[in-house]
matplotlib code that plots the C-alpha trace (Angstrom):
import matplotlib.pyplot as plt

x = [42.2, 44.1, 44.6, 41.0, 40.2, 42.7, 41.2, 38.1, 39.4, 41.0, 38.1, 35.9, 38.5, 38.2, 34.7, 34.7, 37.1, 35.0, 32.0, 33.6, 35.0, 31.7, 30.3, 32.9, 32.5, 29.0, 28.2, 28.9, 28.3, 28.4, 25.8, 27.1, 25.5, 24.0, 22.5, 19.5, 19.5, 16.9, 17.9, 15.7, 15.6, 15.1, 13.6, 11.0, 11.6, 12.6, 13.7, 15.3, 18.5, 18.9, 21.6, 25.2, 28.2, 29.1, 26.5, 25.8, 23.4, 23.1, 25.4, 24.5, 22.2, 20.2, 20.0, 20.7, 21.3, 19.9, 21.4, 19.6, 20.6, 19.3, 19.6, 17.0, 16.4, 15.1, 12.3, 12.7, 9.1, 8.7, 12.4, 15.7, 18.9, 22.2, 25.9, 24.4, 21.7, 18.1, 15.8, 12.0, 9.5, 6.6, 4.2, 4.2, 4.3, 1.3, -1.6, -5.3, -6.4, -10.0, -10.9, -9.7, -6.5, -3.3, -0.2, 3.1, 4.2, 7.2, 7.9, 10.6, 9.9, 11.9, 11.3, 13.0, 12.9, 11.2, 10.5, 13.3, 11.3, 8.3, 10.6, 12.3, 9.6, 6.0, 6.6, 8.6, 9.6, 8.7, 10.4, 8.4, 5.2, 6.1, 6.6, 3.2, 1.6, 3.4, 1.7, -1.7, -1.6, -0.2, -2.5, -5.6, -4.9, -3.9, -7.2, -9.0, -7.3, -7.6, -4.8, -4.3, -3.4, -1.1, 0.7, 0.8, 0.2, -1.4, 1.5, 2.4, -1.4, -0.7, 2.4, 0.5, -2.4, -0.1, 2.0, -1.2, -2.6, 1.1, 1.3, -2.2, -1.5, 2.2, 0.8, -2.3, 0.3, 2.5, 5.9, 7.8, 8.5, 7.5, 7.4, 9.4, 8.5, 7.1, 8.1, 6.9, 9.9, 8.1, 4.4, 4.2, 1.8, 2.5, 3.7, 4.9, 1.8, -0.5, 2.3, 2.2, -1.6, -1.6, 1.3, -1.5, -4.1, -1.9, -0.5, -4.3, -5.4, -2.7, -3.0, -6.8, -5.7, -3.6, -6.0, -8.7, -6.0, -5.3, -9.1, -9.6, -6.8, -8.1, -11.3, -10.0, -8.3, -11.4, -13.3, -11.0, -10.8, -14.5, -14.7, -12.4, -14.2, -17.2, -15.5, -14.1, -17.6, -19.4, -16.9, -17.1, -20.9, -20.7, -18.5, -20.8, -23.4, -22.0, -20.8, -24.5, -25.6, -23.2, -24.3, -28.0, -27.4, -25.5, -28.3, -30.6, -28.7, -28.6, -32.1, -33.3, -30.9, -32.1, -35.8, -35.3, -34.0, -36.8, -39.3, -37.8, -37.3, -39.3, -38.9, -35.1, -34.2, -36.6, -34.5, -31.2, -32.0, -32.9, -29.6, -27.8, -29.0, -28.6, -24.8, -24.8, -26.6, -25.1, -21.6, -20.5, -23.5, -23.8, -26.9, -28.3, -30.7, -32.6, -36.2, -38.6, -41.3, -42.8, -40.3, -37.1, -36.0, -35.6, -32.5, -29.9, -26.4, -24.1, -21.1, -20.8, -21.3, -18.5, -16.2, -16.7, -16.2, -12.8, -11.6, -12.1, -9.2, -8.2, -6.2, -3.1, -2.5, -1.4, 2.1, 2.5, 5.6, 7.5, 7.7, 6.8, 3.5, 2.7]
y = [-6.9, -9.2, -6.3, -5.9, -9.4, -9.2, -6.2, -7.8, -11.2, -9.4, -7.4, -10.4, -12.0, -8.8, -8.7, -12.5, -11.9, -8.9, -11.1, -13.8, -11.2, -9.8, -13.2, -14.3, -11.5, -11.4, -15.0, -14.6, -12.5, -12.4, -11.5, -10.3, -11.3, -7.9, -7.7, -9.8, -9.7, -9.9, -11.7, -10.3, -12.0, -9.5, -7.1, -9.9, -11.0, -14.3, -15.0, -13.1, -14.2, -13.8, -16.7, -15.0, -16.3, -16.9, -17.5, -17.8, -16.3, -16.3, -13.5, -9.8, -8.8, -12.0, -11.8, -8.6, -8.5, -6.1, -6.1, -4.5, -4.0, -6.1, -3.3, -1.2, 1.9, 5.2, 7.4, 11.1, 12.5, 16.0, 17.1, 16.3, 15.6, 16.3, 16.9, 17.2, 20.1, 19.5, 21.4, 21.1, 21.0, 22.9, 22.0, 18.3, 18.5, 20.9, 19.0, 19.5, 17.2, 15.6, 18.5, 21.2, 22.4, 22.8, 20.7, 20.3, 16.7, 14.7, 10.8, 8.3, 5.1, 2.0, -0.2, -2.9, -4.2, -7.7, -8.4, -7.0, -7.8, -5.7, -3.0, -2.8, -3.1, -2.8, 1.3, 3.7, 5.3, 3.0, 5.7, 8.6, 6.0, 5.4, 9.1, 10.0, 6.8, 8.1, 11.2, 10.1, 7.6, 10.4, 12.9, 10.4, 9.4, 12.8, 13.9, 11.5, 12.1, 14.6, 17.2, 16.0, 12.6, 13.8, 16.2, 13.8, 10.3, 9.2, 9.1, 5.3, 4.7, 7.0, 5.6, 1.9, 2.9, 4.7, 1.8, -0.5, 2.0, 2.5, -1.1, -1.6, 1.2, -0.3, -4.1, -2.7, -0.7, -3.8, -2.2, -4.9, -2.9, -3.9, -1.6, -2.4, 0.7, 4.0, 6.7, 10.2, 12.5, 15.8, 16.8, 20.4, 23.3, 26.1, 29.2, 30.0, 31.5, 28.3, 26.2, 28.5, 28.1, 24.9, 24.1, 26.3, 24.0, 21.0, 22.0, 23.0, 19.4, 17.8, 19.8, 19.0, 15.1, 15.2, 16.8, 14.1, 11.4, 13.0, 12.9, 9.3, 8.3, 9.9, 8.8, 5.2, 5.8, 7.1, 4.2, 1.6, 3.0, 3.2, -0.5, -1.2, 0.4, -1.2, -4.7, -4.0, -2.9, -5.6, -7.8, -6.2, -6.6, -10.2, -10.8, -9.0, -10.9, -14.5, -13.3, -12.0, -15.4, -17.4, -15.2, -15.9, -19.4, -19.4, -17.7, -20.2, -22.9, -21.6, -20.5, -24.1, -25.5, -23.3, -23.9, -27.7, -27.4, -25.1, -27.8, -30.4, -28.2, -24.8, -23.4, -23.8, -22.9, -19.5, -18.7, -19.6, -17.3, -14.4, -14.6, -14.8, -11.9, -9.9, -10.9, -10.0, -6.5, -5.8, -7.6, -5.6, -6.1, -7.8, -10.1, -11.3, -14.0, -13.6, -15.2, -12.5, -12.3, -8.9, -7.1, -7.1, -4.0, -4.5, -2.9, -3.1, -1.4, -3.8, -3.7, 0.0, 0.5, -2.4, -0.4, 2.8, 1.4, -0.4, 2.8, 5.1, 6.7, 6.6, 9.9, 9.8, 9.6, 13.0, 13.4, 14.2, 15.7, 14.8, 11.2, 8.3, 6.8, 3.7]
z = [-87.5, -85.5, -82.9, -82.7, -82.0, -79.3, -77.7, -77.9, -76.1, -73.3, -73.0, -72.5, -70.2, -68.0, -68.0, -66.9, -64.4, -63.2, -63.0, -61.3, -58.8, -58.0, -57.8, -55.3, -53.2, -53.2, -52.2, -49.0, -46.0, -42.2, -39.4, -36.1, -32.7, -32.5, -36.0, -38.0, -41.7, -44.4, -48.0, -51.1, -54.3, -57.3, -54.6, -53.2, -49.6, -49.0, -45.6, -42.2, -40.8, -37.0, -36.5, -36.4, -38.4, -41.9, -44.5, -48.2, -51.1, -54.7, -56.0, -56.5, -58.2, -57.8, -54.3, -51.6, -48.0, -45.5, -42.1, -39.0, -35.1, -32.7, -30.0, -28.2, -29.7, -27.6, -29.4, -27.5, -28.0, -27.2, -27.5, -29.0, -27.2, -29.3, -28.1, -24.2, -25.2, -25.1, -27.3, -26.6, -29.5, -27.8, -30.8, -29.9, -26.1, -25.6, -25.0, -23.3, -20.3, -20.0, -17.5, -20.0, -19.0, -20.8, -19.7, -21.4, -21.8, -23.2, -23.2, -23.9, -25.9, -25.7, -28.8, -31.1, -34.5, -34.1, -37.8, -40.2, -43.6, -42.4, -40.8, -44.3, -46.9, -45.4, -45.0, -46.2, -42.7, -39.9, -37.3, -38.5, -38.2, -34.7, -33.4, -34.8, -33.2, -30.1, -30.3, -31.2, -28.1, -25.6, -26.7, -26.2, -23.0, -21.7, -22.9, -20.8, -17.7, -15.2, -14.7, -11.1, -12.3, -15.2, -12.8, -9.5, -8.7, -12.1, -14.0, -13.8, -14.7, -18.1, -19.0, -18.5, -20.8, -23.5, -23.8, -24.4, -27.0, -28.6, -29.2, -30.7, -33.1, -34.0, -34.3, -36.5, -38.7, -39.0, -39.1, -37.4, -34.4, -30.7, -27.7, -24.5, -22.2, -22.0, -19.7, -19.1, -18.8, -17.8, -17.2, -16.4, -16.8, -19.4, -17.3, -13.7, -12.5, -13.6, -12.1, -8.6, -8.6, -8.9, -6.2, -3.9, -4.5, -4.1, -0.9, 0.2, -0.6, 1.0, 4.4, 4.1, 3.7, 6.6, 8.8, 7.8, 8.6, 11.8, 12.7, 11.3, 13.6, 16.5, 16.0, 15.9, 18.9, 21.2, 19.3, 20.6, 24.0, 24.4, 23.2, 25.9, 28.6, 27.4, 27.5, 30.8, 32.3, 30.8, 32.3, 35.8, 35.7, 34.3, 37.5, 39.8, 38.5, 39.0, 42.5, 43.5, 42.1, 43.8, 47.1, 46.6, 46.2, 49.5, 51.3, 49.9, 51.4, 54.6, 54.9, 53.6, 56.5, 59.2, 57.9, 58.3, 61.6, 62.5, 61.5, 63.7, 66.8, 66.3, 69.9, 70.3, 66.7, 67.4, 70.6, 68.7, 65.7, 68.4, 70.1, 67.1, 65.5, 69.2, 68.8, 65.4, 66.0, 69.6, 69.4, 72.6, 74.7, 78.1, 77.6, 81.3, 81.3, 84.6, 85.5, 85.7, 88.3, 87.6, 90.3, 88.4, 86.5, 82.7, 82.3, 85.0, 84.0, 86.2, 84.3, 83.7, 87.7, 88.1, 85.8, 87.6, 90.8, 89.8, 88.5, 91.3, 92.8, 96.4, 97.5, 99.4, 103.1, 104.6, 106.1, 109.9, 111.0, 107.7, 109.3, 107.0, 106.7, 108.7]

ax = plt.figure().add_subplot(projection="3d")
ax.plot(x, y, z, "-o")
ax.set_aspect("equal")
plt.show()
């Protein structure tokens, strides 16, 4: 009887020690700088802990701690990369564009946990929800875009629209996740024949754009040259106009001056004007003023006769007997 009591006593002591040990080891916990924690009391979330260091709580099973990472995670949509090998998932990547063409598109989504309590307890599999939301967002945006935009210069716009739509869906699902960025990895056509045809169309379009740009450049050049020529002609015309106006003003001033002199002495002014006109019209002519009594010739070429006389050549004298001329 005594031994049974002792065994019960030792068992009680052991259980007490065990409970004390459990309480001692489960009343404190540490949070690393790269971690965040959630405390649950009897399964109900009390609070989230993000401050690193040593923390205390009620012993298990009253309170329980769940730790999550603060790092940035990557969701690979449309392919799976393991040990350096990439495995594609065609059923996820095949999509129809807004102009009814088929493309293969995959994407990487950068995300992080911003509300650990929602991430742990609001849904059963938040990463699966994120994957499905990514698929829905990408298919929606690709389905409203043209194939040219998806394959060439419209990728940045598609990425921005997918990020906005995905962020809206994740916020609506309330899974405690924030979307940091989305990046289209590859957007391509389903087979080689289609890719070759699209490449030919793209090359033809690029050549067309090049020709159009060259034509616009030539047009702009010729337009500027024509505008320069027009400005030069207008400038010359303005200069000629100003010169003609000034010349006309000078002629008017000379005419007014002569007219004033004519009013004071008409006869003298008339004779002076006649002589000045003759001098201007016949600058090399010799003018003789003679009293005309009716017997004088009207034209007397005196100077040409004088020049002819002055230039008459005198023949040399003949030699007699080989002597000198005297």
